[in-house]
C-alpha positions in Angstrom: -246.5 -57.4 1.1 -245.9 -55.2 -1.9 -243.3 -52.4 -1.7 -245.9 -49.7 -2.0 -247.8 -51.0 1.0 -245.0 -50.3 3.4 -245.2 -46.9 5.1 -241.8 -45.7 6.4 -240.7 -42.3 7.5 -237.4 -41.1 9.1 -238.0 -37.9 11.1 -235.3 -35.7 12.6 -236.1 -34.0 15.9 -235.6 -30.2 15.8 -236.3 -30.2 12.0 -239.1 -32.5 11.0 -240.9 -32.2 14.4 -240.3 -30.3 17.6 -238.7 -27.6 15.5 -238.8 -25.0 18.2 -237.3 -27.2 20.9 -233.7 -26.3 21.6 -232.9 -29.6 23.2 -234.4 -31.5 20.3 -232.3 -29.5 17.9 -229.2 -30.2 20.0 -229.8 -33.9 20.4 -230.7 -34.7 16.7 -232.7 -37.8 17.5 -234.5 -39.7 14.8 -238.0 -41.0 15.3 -239.5 -43.5 12.8 -242.9 -44.3 11.6 -243.5 -47.8 10.3 -246.8 -49.0 9.0 -249.1 -50.4 6.5 -250.6 -48.0 4.0 -253.6 -50.3 3.3 -254.7 -50.6 6.9 -253.5 -47.2 8.0 -251.8 -48.6 11.1 -248.5 -47.3 12.2 -245.9 -48.1 14.9 -244.0 -45.1 16.2 -240.3 -45.8 17.0 -238.9 -43.8 19.9 -241.5 -41.0 19.9 -239.9 -38.2 22.0 -240.0 -34.4 22.1 -243.0 -33.2 19.9 -245.5 -36.0 20.4 -248.3 -33.8 19.0 -246.2 -33.0 15.9 -245.7 -36.7 15.3 -249.5 -37.4 15.6 -250.2 -34.5 13.3 -247.9 -35.9 10.7 -249.7 -39.2 10.9 -253.1 -37.5 10.6 -251.9 -35.6 7.6 -250.9 -38.9 5.9 -254.2 -40.5 6.8 -252.5 -42.9 9.2 -253.2 -43.8 12.9 -251.0 -45.1 15.7 -251.2 -48.8 16.6 -248.3 -49.0 19.0 -244.8 -47.9 20.0 -241.5 -49.6 19.4 -238.8 -48.7 22.0 -235.1 -49.1 21.1 -234.1 -48.3 24.7 -235.2 -46.4 27.8 -233.2 -43.2 27.7 -235.4 -40.1 27.9 -234.3 -38.6 24.6 -235.9 -41.7 23.0 -239.0 -42.3 25.2 -239.5 -39.1 27.2 -238.8 -38.3 30.8 -236.4 -36.1 32.7 -232.9 -35.5 31.4 -230.2 -32.9 32.2 -232.9 -30.8 34.0 -235.2 -30.9 31.0 -238.6 -32.6 30.8 -239.1 -34.4 27.5 -242.4 -35.4 26.1 -242.6 -39.0 25.1 -244.4 -42.3 25.5 -246.5 -41.2 28.5 -247.9 -38.2 26.6 -248.6 -40.3 23.5 -250.5 -42.9 25.5 -252.5 -40.1 27.2 -253.8 -39.1 23.8 -253.8 -42.5 21.9 -253.7 -45.5 24.2 -251.6 -48.1 22.4 -249.2 -51.0 23.4 -245.5 -50.2 24.0 -243.1 -52.9 22.7 -239.8 -53.2 24.5 -237.2 -55.9 25.1 -237.8 -57.9 28.3 -234.6 -56.5 29.9 -235.7 -52.9 29.1 -239.4 -53.0 30.0 -239.0 -52.1 33.7 -236.6 -49.3 32.8 -239.1 -47.9 30.3 -241.8 -47.9 33.1 -239.5 -46.3 35.6 -238.3 -43.5 33.2 -241.6 -42.7 31.5 -244.1 -43.3 34.3 -246.4 -45.5 32.2 -248.1 -48.5 33.8 -246.4 -51.9 33.6 -249.4 -53.2 31.8 -248.8 -50.7 29.0 -245.5 -52.3 28.1 -245.3 -55.6 26.2 -242.1 -57.4 27.0 -240.3 -59.2 24.1 -237.5 -61.5 23.4 -234.9 -61.3 20.6 -236.4 -62.7 17.4 -240.0 -61.8 18.2 -242.0 -60.4 15.4 -244.4 -57.5 15.7 -247.1 -57.1 13.0 -248.6 -53.8 11.9 -251.2 -54.6 9.3 -249.3 -56.9 6.8 -245.9 -55.4 7.7 -243.7 -57.7 9.9 -241.0 -56.2 12.0 -238.4 -58.5 13.6 -237.0 -57.4 17.0 -233.2 -58.0 17.5 -231.8 -57.7 21.0 -228.5 -55.7 20.9 -227.3 -55.1 24.4 -224.3 -52.9 25.2 -225.6 -49.3 25.3 -228.3 -50.5 27.7 -229.2 -54.0 28.9 -232.3 -54.3 26.7 -231.4 -52.2 23.6 -233.0 -53.6 20.5 -233.0 -52.9 16.8 -235.8 -53.5 14.3 -235.5 -55.3 11.0 -238.1 -54.5 8.3 -238.0 -55.0 4.6 -234.2 -54.8 4.3 -233.9 -51.9 6.7 -232.4 -51.8 10.2 -233.6 -49.2 12.6 -230.6 -49.3 14.9 -231.4 -47.0 17.8 -228.2 -46.2 19.7 -226.6 -49.5 19.1 -225.0 -48.4 15.8 -224.6 -45.0 14.2 -223.2 -44.5 10.7 -220.1 -43.2 12.5 -219.5 -44.7 15.9 -221.8 -46.6 18.3 -223.7 -45.9 21.5 -221.9 -45.0 24.7 -220.8 -47.9 26.9 -219.8 -45.8 29.9 -223.3 -45.2 31.2 -225.1 -47.0 34.0 -226.3 -50.4 32.6 -223.8 -50.2 29.7 -221.6 -53.2 28.8 -218.7 -52.8 26.4 -218.2 -56.5 25.9 -221.9 -56.9 25.1 -221.7 -54.0 22.7 -218.9 -55.7 20.8 -221.0 -58.8 20.4 -224.0 -56.8 19.3 -222.0 -55.0 16.7 -220.7 -58.2 15.3 -224.3 -59.5 15.1 -225.3 -56.5 13.0 -222.1 -56.8 10.9 -223.3 -60.3 9.9 -226.5 -58.9 8.2 -226.6 -58.8 4.4 -224.4 -55.9 3.1 -227.3 -54.2 1.4 -229.3 -53.8 4.6 -229.9 -50.0 5.1 -229.0 -48.7 8.5 -231.3 -46.1 10.1 -229.6 -44.8 13.3 -231.1 -43.3 16.4 -229.2 -40.0 16.0 -227.9 -38.0 13.1 -224.2 -38.0 14.1 -223.0 -37.9 10.5 -223.5 -36.0 7.4 -225.6 -38.7 5.9 -228.8 -40.0 7.5 -228.6 -43.6 6.2 -226.1 -46.0 4.7 -225.9 -49.7 3.9 -224.4 -51.9 6.6 -221.7 -52.8 4.0 -220.7 -49.1 3.7 -220.9 -48.6 7.4 -218.5 -51.5 8.0 -216.0 -49.8 5.7 -216.2 -46.3 7.2 -217.1 -46.8 10.9 -214.1 -47.2 13.2 -216.0 -49.5 15.6 -215.6 -52.2 13.0 -211.8 -51.8 12.5 -210.5 -53.9 15.5 -210.0 -57.5 14.5 -210.6 -59.1 17.9 -212.8 -58.5 20.9 -209.7 -57.8 23.0 -208.6 -55.1 20.6 -212.1 -53.6 20.5 -212.3 -53.4 24.3 -208.8 -51.8 24.4 -210.0 -49.1 21.9 -213.6 -48.5 22.8 -214.3 -50.3 26.1 -214.2 -47.2 28.3 
């Protein structure tokens, strides 16, 4: 695959799409578009809030949806009900463009429960599975901790990290289904990636939108404790 064949866009909710949605502005979620420019096929990562806006962006680029990649089941990433708000997401996307939804095996039933899509719409994966979109290969990496089936996506030296890792901090571990010990192990797995791997987080909780894993390891406090016990004492709440 040549570099100019890869199609990759990082889109900020409340700015690049769903610009008039106060919740989208508040939540600062990122959605991602990953595809093959030659075939025109795209996988949408965590399409929530303005689904129509995301499809319009694809149409304007001459691209079409071929599937959805889900980092985890929370409504601000896949749609559903949250804090009294109804968020558009995967169900609305499939209503307009029926495509497969790729989730980790441990997350698939939660995605169905939260979004209301049919179980047959969701393809259950294991860590290390590879999803192809055209000639672009995306490796799925299971990173539990924030949720049981949280996963990240590796493509062409980039890590789409969902709510496992932000540039500053990591996903909450005090929610139903969270596991602080599993989060520590997942963060260590990500820390072992090549230092030049570029991290693309699930929210913009920092001034920058991206940074290399090497830089994140230097600035992010979640990588400061030297042992699992020390990490749990500092962050395992």
